[in-house]
N, C-alpha and C positions, 0 to 999 in steps of 0.2 A: 733606211738600211735596218735589217733585222739583227737581233742579238746574235743569232747563229753566224751571220756573215761577219760580224765584228770579231767574234771569237775565232772564226776560221782565219781571218786576216792576221790576228795577233799570233795565232798558233804558227802560221807560215813564217811570219817575221821572226819569231823566236827560234824556229828550226833553222832558218838561214843564219841568224846571228850566232847560234850555238856551233854550227858547222861541225867540225870534227872534235870539238871539246867534249869532255865527259860531262855528265850532269853535275858532278861535284865541282868541276872547274867553272862551269857556267853559273852554278849556284853562288860561288864566291864572287864572280864578276857582277852578277845582278843583285845580290843581297837577298835573294829568295831561297827558301828551303828547296831541296832537291825534289821533294814530293810535290810541292806547288808547281815547280817548273814542269815536271812530268805531266801533271793534270792539265796545265795550261796548253802545253804543246799537243796534247791529245784531245783538247776541246772538252774536257771534263770539269773545268772550273773557270769561273770568270774572275776578273781582277778589278779592284776598286781604282778609281781615277788617281787617288793619292799614291797608291802603290805603283801604278803604271808610270806616273810621273817620275817617281824615284828610280824605277828600273831604267827608263829611257835616259835619265840624267847619267846614270852609271854607264850606260852603253853609248853615251854621247850621241843620242839620236833625238829626233823630234817626232811629235805625234803624227805629222804628215808622212813620215817615213814608214809608219805602220799601216795607216789607213788611207786608202786611195782617195776617198772623197772628203777629206778634212781640209 
């Protein structure tokens, strides 16, 4: 799987999880700055595995919830 596919899957996952929440609300929930969330959702930034692990823990999700082929 290419990086762009992984970034796209993560972006889609974050958009779904955010739902109707504001970026500020989702920022508090995930522990990520608003600017980082915006860039992740728009595919403009990648995330480290450590940060992704912390975000998923805060969202009570698993890596397999984000990536189809994990």
